[in-house]
C-alpha positions, 0 to 999 in steps of 0.5 A, a space after each residue: 796836555 789835556 790827557 796829562 791833566 785828566 790823569 793827574 786829577 784821577 791819580 791824585 784822587 785815588 793815590 792813597 788807595 793805590 798806596 794802601 793796596 801796594 803796601 799791604 802786599 810789599 815791604 815798605 822799601 819795595 812798595 814805594 818803588 812799585 807805586 812809582 812804577 805803577 804811576 809811570 805805567 798807568 800814565 803811559 797807557 792812559 790814552 788806551 783807557 776808554 772808560 775813565 770811570 774804571 780808572 781805579 780798578 784799571 790802576 789797581 790791576 796794573 799795581 797787582 802786576 807790578 807787585 807780582 813782578 817785584 815778587 819774582 825779582 826778589 825771589 831771584 835775587 834773595 840770598 840766604 843767611 847762614 850761621 857758623 854751623 851752616 843753619 839757616 837763620 831767619 831775620 827777626 821780623 819787625 812786626 806781625 805785619 812784616 812777618 806776614 809779608 815775609 812769608 807771603 813773599 816766599 810762597 808760590 804765586 797762586 797761594 799768595 794771590 788767593 790769600 791776599 785777596 781773601 785776607 788782605 783785600 777782604 774779598 768775598 769768596 764769590 768775588 775771588 771766583 769771578 776775579 780769577 775765573 774759577 769755580 767757587 768750589 775751587 776757590 774754597 779748596 785752594 784757599 784751604 790748602 794755601 792757609 795750611 801752607 802759610 801756617 806751616 811756613 810761618 811756624 818753620 820760618 819763625 821757629 814756632 811749635 807746630 801746634 802754635 795757635 792759628 799762625 794764620 790769624 796774624 794775617 787776618 789781623 793785618 786789617 786793611 782798615 785805617 788806624 785813623 778815621 778818613 776825613 769826611 764831609 756830609 752835605 744835605 741834598 735838595 733832591 728827593 730821597 731814593 728808595 733802596 733795598 738794604 739787606 745788611 744785618 743791623 749793627 753788623 753791616 754784613 749781608 746774611 748770604 753765602 759767600 759774604 764777608 766784611 771788615 768794619 771798624 769803630 772810630 772815636 770822635 774827636 780823636 779819630 783813632 780806631 778803637 776796635 774792628 771786626 772781621 765777619 764772614 758767612 761760613 755756611 747754611 744753618 737752621 734753628 728751630 726749623 727756620 733756615 738761615 746762614 751761620 756768621 762768624 764774627 771776631 771782634 778785636 780790641 773791643 771794650 769789655 764792658 759790653 763784650 764777652 771773653 778776651 778784650 783783644 779778641 772775641 768771637 761770636 756766632 750768629 744765625 741770621 736770615 734775610 727774606 724778601 722783606 726783612 733781615 733778622 737775627 735767629 740766634 747768637 752764641 759766645 763763650 762766657 766763663 768757659 761756657 758757650 752761651 746760646 740764645 735764640 728767637 724763641 727765648 721769650 720777650 724778656 730774654 737776653 736775645 730779644 734785648 740784644 738781638 731782637 727787633 720788631 713784632 715777634 722778632 720780625 726784624 728790620 725792613 729791607 725795603 727802605 723809603 721815607 715814611 714821615 715818622 722821623 724828620 730832620 731840620 739841621 740838628 733838630 730831629 723830630 720823632 713821631 710816636 714813641 718806642 723804636 723808630 727807624 726812618 729815612 730823613 733825607 738825601 745826602 752827599 757823603 765825601 769820604 776816603 777820596 770818593 763821593 757817595 749819593 746816599 740816604 740817611 736812615 735815622 734809628 731812634 731807640 732801637 739799640 737803646 732809648 738813650 742812643 740815636 744813630 745815622 746810617 748813610 746808605 748808597 744806591 747799592 744798599 750798602 752802608 757808607 758811614 754809620 754815626 752814633 749819638 748818645 743821650 746826654 745822660 747815657 751811662 752817667 753812673 759809669 762815667 760820672 759826667 754828661 756827654 756835653 761835658 766829656 765831648 764839648 766840641 762834638 756835634 749835637 742833635 736834639 731829638 724831641 728836645 733832648 740833647 744827644 752827642 756824637 760819640 763815634 763813627 763806623 766804616 767798613 772795607 766796602 768803601 776802601 
């Protein structure tokens, strides 16, 4: 009975994660059955699980096998619809996501596996290599071939021209990020803040190292709706002005156009960035504006677009990677005190963050004025050096000319901070697939 109670508690804690995991692989009519089969199989084998802390990966491994079984079963029983003259007719997909699932379900298992891991699970290439026990080079080769076969099958099944632009992008857009921000709870801890090494690129949360990839989304407050999301990946080594780093491709979807460039629906940026033993920084940024690719680098000068948007620290040294409290910023409830003027980043305390069914032990890094002197952010970082939750606050008069109202008027119920006596209002949150 004790085992049953323990299983029920663990299963309920991770049930939503399991459902997301399965539903991104199966049609809904099949997904519900697979979830039930997974739960039943996990319960029957629960006594064999020695490390209960490994419950979630163990549960998902069972779900993965059940998905494969369902694919095989569907492939054996699938009927082909023919019209009057004997031509094959593909039923119209109800959505891009459904079309993706249709095509994936008809691909061979090895292709489906690597595509699902890369695009639906958002796994880094080295993570896929470890999961499949194959060399990194084999992963890259297999993924390239699988993408080509997916593109061809997608075009043929839905009668698209052979040169239709990037059909595989439909799969990329099938993000695992939720449409609505998961509920979260932040609790101040009496324990001392820990020191941590955080190598994430400021504002983009990806680590500039080969094999890294990440999805993150912005969520409006108080509605909780996702307003945009970004898929980023390190695509290879790069060098600019003799300084070595990596190239990052970042595609933003559904971004507000007032501070983006190009299409609102989809906007691509390319970065060259670098992480050292002590700092993480941007070296270059490029995007297309008016049909012209604009390129900016760290040598452009103090008044350049690069320094205004991507530079930080003396001589663009970047953000420190080894974080610990310095006493430059302190917090007492909603009152923040910043010592000195200008850009200031510091650890202000230790916090427990409960989000998406998990609890994280974090330190809160507060950024005053780095992005703008009218913006303050809170970044909750766990002991792995990864961001669990990022929150933005606007000074009450931020962008007043654009909106014509103060933020205390527009968002009267939102949380407020006072920073050296000035009022800042919570605007939106950011999470990545790291926590999902």
